[in-house]
N, C-alpha and C positions, 0 to 999 in steps of 0.2 A: 467444550470445545467447541472448533471454528467450524463451518455447513457452507460450502461455495459450492455453489452449481448451475450452473448457466439461467440471465432470464431472475435469479430470485439475489432473497437478501444474502448478503455477505453477514453469518452472524458471528461477530471475534473480538480479539483481541489482539489480532492476528498482523501478521506482515512480514516478513524478510527474504526477500529475494539476493541469495549468493552464492554467485559459483562460484569455484574451485579459485580460491586467491584473490577474489575481485570483493567487494565494498560496495551497496548498494548507493551508495556518491555515483556509479557508473548507468544507474533503471532514469528513468526519466514516464512520467509518464507518454502514452502514445502518440503519434497524432492524429485526428481522426475523436479524439477521448475529450468526452464534455465533461466538467460537474460543477452541481450547483449544490452549495453547503447551508446550509439553519442549525438549529440547534436541539435539533435530532437527532440530523446524522447528515445523509446526504445522498445525491441521485447522483448515478453515471452514465454518458452513454458517451458508445462507441457508436462513430454513427458511420462505418463504415462495413459495419458487420450487421448494424440495426439492431443491435442487444441493449439492453436499459435493464440496471443494477441502480440497488441501494443501499446504504449501506448502515450500521448503526452510529451512533456517536464517538464513540473507539473508530472505528473504520474508519469513519469522516475524515477523522484528528489523525490517524496514519496516515491517513492519503494528502491531506496542507500538510503535514513534513515533508512526505516526496516532493509533492509539487515545489518545492524551497529548495531542498536538495539539501536534509539532514542527513545526517551519520547512523547508522541503525545503532545508535549507542546511543547518540541522545534525541532519538521515537526512544529506546526502552529506558532511557531513566525517563522523561517528560510522562511518558504512559502511566511506569508504574507509581510515581509522584503523585500522577494528577491524580487516579480513581484506587488510589490506596492499591497496588495488587504488585505482587514478590514479583523484584523482577526477572529473576531465572522463569516465572511462567507466559512472562512479557515478553523476552526475547522469542521464546519459540512460540508464542503461538503472533508475534511479528513477522517473523520467519514463514512459518505457514499462508500466510496472507496477503504478505508479500509473491509467493508464490502461487497463489492463486487466482492474481493478478495478470501475472508471465502468464498464466494454463490459459484465461482469459483474450492474450490481448492485449490489456488495456495502461503494459508498459513496457517499454525496450530499453535495449544498452544506448545509450550515454553514446554520442562517437567523442571520442578526443584525439583533437586534436597534437601534434608532437612540440609546434613550433617551430618544426624544420620547413 
């Protein structure tokens, strides 16, 4: 299970924020959020709120995919394949992780241009 507490480690295989009728392609890393990744995970700094978070390897991979704009289905497939975890478990955990990112204001809704 995942644990998400202010300023502590995100222990997970977690991830997806999805408002009703919307997909994670509408999410982006919030302004003022910086991250650095290495082979053990990532460190995330929210410079606007003075908070620092550490992510394990799976959380780091999910954050990298979010930064690249990957859809939820791709996140689930890649994590399930890479870490040999059942997709139904990964899907639930990905959603939890992204909800956690939203609670800590690390992601925000991407503004979509209508083209008009």
